[in-house]
N, C-alpha and C positions, 0 to 999 in steps of 0.2 A: 429516561427511556433506555431500555436494555435490548432493543431490537431495531430492525430496519422496517419502518412503517411503509406499507405498499399503498400507493395512490393509483386509482384506476379511473377509466372513463374520461369524462370531460376535464376533470381536474388536472391531469398531466398536460393537456394541451394549453390550459390556462397558464400553468407554470412556465411552459416553454415559451409562450407568447410574451409573457412578462419578461423573461430572461432576454428575449430578442429585443424588446423595446428599450430595456435598460442597458443593453449591450454588456451583459454579464459574461466575462470570460469563462470558458469551459476547458476541461482537460479530456482529450480523447486518447484511449489506450488500445493497442491492438498488437497481435502477434504476427510477425512476418519472418520467415526463414528461421524459425526457432528462437527469435529474440523479441522481447517486449519493446515496443516503441511508445513514447509519450509525446503528444503534440498539444500545444496550446491553440485553441480555436475560438471562434465566435459563431454563435447561431445567428443566421441572417434572415431566414424566411421559413414560414410554416404553412404547409398546405394540408389538404385532407389526409394525405397518406405519405407526405414527404417533408423532411426537415433539412434545410440547406445549411451547411457550415463552411466557413473559410478560415484559412490559417491566420493566426494573430500577427504574424510578421510577414513582411514582403519577401517574396522568394521568386527566383527565376523558374522554379519548377511549377508545373501545373497542378500538382497535388502532392501530399506527403509521400516520401519514398516508399516504394513497395506496397502501397495500398491498392486494392483492386475491388472490382464489383463482386458482390457476395461475400466480402470480407466482414466477419463479425468484429464489432468494436464495442468498447465500453465508453460511456460518457459520464462526466461528473461536473457539477458546478455548485458554488456556494451562493446562497441567496436567502435573505430573511433569517428565519430561526435555525436554519440548518444547511445541510449539504444534500443535494439530490443526485441520485445515481440510476443509470439504466443501461441496458444492453440493447443493441440493435444491429442492423446490417447495412452495408454500403449498397445502394441500388443504382447509383449513377455517378459519373464524373463529368463535370461540365466546365466550360470557360466561365470565368468570373466577369461580372459587369465592370469591375475595376481590374485590369490585367495585372497590376502590381501586387494584387492580393494572392496571386498564384493559383487560381482555380477554385471551383466550388465542388464540394463533396456532398452528394445527396444521400441522406439516410432515410430508412423507413421510420415512420413515426411510431414510437413505442406504445404498447397498450397499457403499460404500467410503469411507474417510476417509484424508486425507493427513496425514502427520506430519513436522514440521520440527524439528530440534534447536534448543533454546533459544539456544544460542550464536550461531546465525545471525541473531538479533534484536538483537545488540550491534552498535553502529555501528563500522565499519572505515573509516579514512581512505583516500582515494585515494593510491596510492603516488606519491612525489615524482617518480618517473621518467615518470609518465603525465600527460598533459593531456587530460582527458575533457570534451569540449564537450557541452552540454545544450541542447536545444530544448524550450521550453514554449509551450503555447497553450491558449486556452479552446476546449473542444470544443463542437460544435453538437449539437443534440438528435438528429439523424439519425445522427451519428457514434457517439454514446454508445449509442443503442438498437440499432444494427445493426452495431456494432463496425467501422465504416468508418475506415480510417486516412487522415488528411489528407495531401494532396500539396502540394508547395511552390508549385504554380501557383494554389492557391486564395487568395482574398482574405481575409486575417485578420491579426491581430497576433501575431507570433512574438516570443518573448523568448529571447535568447541568453545562456548562462551557462556555468559550469563546475561539475562535480561535486566536492564537498568530501569527503563521506563517504556511506556507504550501509549499510543492513542489509536483512534480509528484510522489515522493516516500514516503512521510511522512508528518507529521504535528506536531505542538506543541499546546497543549490545556491546559488552566488553569481551574482547578476544585475547587470549594469552599469546604472546609473541612466540613461545616455544611449544611445540606439540607435546601431548601427554607421553608419547613414545620416548621422547628425549629426556624426560624428567628423571629417569633412573640411571641414565648413562653418565659417564664421567665428563668433567668440564670440557675436555678436548672435543668431545662429540656433541656438546650442547651449544656449539657456536650458533648464534642467532638464526633461528628459523623464522623469518618474517612471513606471516601469512600472505598468500597471493590474493589479496583483497584490495581493490583500488576504487577510487571515486569514479562513478559512472557505470560500474559493473552491475549486472543483474544476478541475484542469487536466490536460492530457495531457502526458506527459513522454517524451522520446526521447533516447537516448544510446547510443554504441557503447563497450562496456566495454573492449575491446582493439582495436587497429587492424585486426586480421584477422577480427574477428567481425561478425555481423549486428547491426543496431541492436536495442535493447530498447525497447518502447513499452508504457506502462501509464498508468493514471489515479492521481491523488493529490489529497489535500486539503491546502491550505496551513494549517499549524497555527500558525506564527508568522512574522513578518516583522521582521527586525532590521537596522538600518543598520550598515555597516562603519565602522571608526574614521575612515577618510579620507572617508567620506560619498560616495564615488564608486560604490559598489555596495551592494546589499542582500543579506542572507542569508535564504533561504527554508527553513523547516523543513517538510518534506513527509511526510505519512502516506500510504503506498500503500494504495489501496482497490480492492476488487472482484476481486482475483485468485483468491480462493477460490470465486467464484460460477460458475465454469465450468471444464471440462477444459482449454480453451485458456489460461485465466488461470493455472491451476496449472502449466502448462508454462512460462509466463513466470516464475512464482514460483520454479520449480526452477532456471531460468537465473540469477535474481538470487541465490539461495542459492549457486550456483556462483561467481558474481562475488565475493561476500563472502569465500568461502573462498580464492579466488585472490589477492585483494588482501591478505588477512591473511598469506598465505604470502610474498608479495613483500615486505611490510613487515618480516616476521620475518627474511627473508634479508638485507634491507638493514641491519637493526639489527645482525645478526651480523657483517656486513662492516665496519660502523663500529667495532664493538668490537675486531675483529681489527686494524684500522688503528691504533686507539688503543694496543693492546698493542705493535705493531711500532714505533710512534713512541716509545714509552717505553723501548724496548730501547737 
């Protein structure tokens, strides 16, 4: 599958009810004050037009920080053959039947749910025949809340790197420790410029999967930062966030799923060619 399948009508409610009965954990993402927030939750009850969720961990707070009524949110959970994603809106905040749960968030029941095959969430290496350059930057509050895409003329710190692998849920990017501006200066001026990228930060990511395609742009959270063996670069483990929170985001997710499928096929084809060369050389 190279797309996000849309489920409509009765089927989404059946999927949600199954997830409730089996106590399947879900991830809720939402924007607040210009920053993405990610919360682990459980769906607890389903009505004709409402879906109740509660935090997965006990908390003294009655609901996740800075969430409010009419707040758009994205939901995702894994079950069966794939991952299900949908966007909806907070319609109420209520006390929980179990106070230690921290309160109940009431969501509007979605009309449709997207489904992505589980295999799309396995990491696929970028084919050796491709060099995929990546641009990362810290997004401003206005960009995040209004989905404004940054232009190169704006003053900001950009970080240049290359894509190592990708899945529908995340990616690994290699970033040089020293900026391109410093590469032509003498050694005295090249003293380590460590990128201002840390675990837990949210960044915007832009790359062009194939030379003839339009760029992909999405938000991600840095999950880990690891130095390369030569210490000339660092590897960032990224978790893609927010794509389930809007129809536009799900279109981006659909494109990423297609990229994963395409890279997988290129790698498979290259492996077969190498096997064939090995057979011919052995003859």
